[in-house]
C-alpha positions as CSV (number, residue, x, y, z in Angstrom):
1,I,3.0,-155.6,7.7
2,E,2.4,-154.2,10.5
3,Y,4.4,-151.8,13.1
4,I,3.8,-151.8,16.4
5,D,5.4,-149.9,19.2
6,S,4.5,-150.8,23.4
7,Y,5.5,-148.9,25.8
8,Y,5.5,-151.0,29.4
9,Y,6.4,-150.7,33.2
10,N,6.4,-152.8,35.8
11,K,6.3,-155.2,32.7
12,M,2.6,-154.4,31.7
13,E,2.0,-153.3,28.6
14,L,0.7,-149.3,28.9
15,I,0.7,-147.9,25.2
16,R,0.6,-149.5,21.6
17,F,0.7,-147.9,18.7
18,S,-0.4,-150.4,15.6
19,S,0.6,-149.6,12.2
20,S,-2.6,-151.2,11.0
21,L,-4.4,-149.1,13.3
22,G,-3.0,-145.7,12.1
23,K,-3.1,-144.9,16.4
24,F,-2.4,-145.7,20.0
25,V,-4.1,-147.6,21.8
26,G,-4.0,-147.6,26.0
27,Y,-4.6,-150.5,27.4
28,T,-4.9,-149.5,31.9
29,E,-6.2,-146.4,32.7
30,F,-2.8,-144.8,32.4
31,G,-2.7,-145.3,28.9
32,V,-5.8,-144.6,28.0
33,K,-5.4,-140.9,28.5
34,N,-1.7,-140.8,27.1
35,A,-3.3,-142.7,23.9
36,E,-6.0,-139.8,24.0
37,A,-3.4,-137.1,24.2
38,W,-1.3,-138.6,21.8
39,N,-3.8,-139.1,19.0
40,K,-4.5,-135.9,18.7
41,D,-0.8,-135.0,17.9
42,T,-0.9,-135.4,14.2
43,S,3.1,-134.9,14.6
44,K,3.8,-137.9,16.6
45,L,1.3,-140.1,14.6
46,A,2.3,-138.5,10.9
47,Q,6.0,-140.3,13.0
48,M,5.4,-143.4,14.4
49,N,3.7,-143.9,10.8
50,A,6.7,-143.0,8.9
51,Q,8.9,-145.6,11.4
52,K,6.7,-148.5,9.5
53,E,8.5,-147.6,6.2
54,R,12.0,-146.8,7.7
55,Y,12.0,-150.2,9.9
56,C,10.0,-152.4,8.0
57,L,9.3,-151.5,3.9
58,N,13.1,-151.4,3.4
59,N,14.3,-154.1,5.5
60,I,11.6,-156.8,4.1
61,G,14.3,-158.4,1.4
62,N,16.2,-158.3,3.7
63,W,14.7,-160.4,6.5
64,F,13.1,-162.8,3.6
65,S,16.4,-163.4,2.4
66,N,17.9,-165.4,5.6
67,I,15.0,-167.8,5.9
């Protein structure tokens, strides 16, 4: 299970957080600069890593039981 949080502007992906990497990745010049700043903030990284447990792990049984 992987949690992905993407940030878009004008249909272009700027930044993505991937729980498998455990960090933000920038896809544009603006995104790279912000990703570097956000990756230095350990509280933001901890919060994003906790989202995987909050959204994915607690609901995986609900999603697969309906398939």
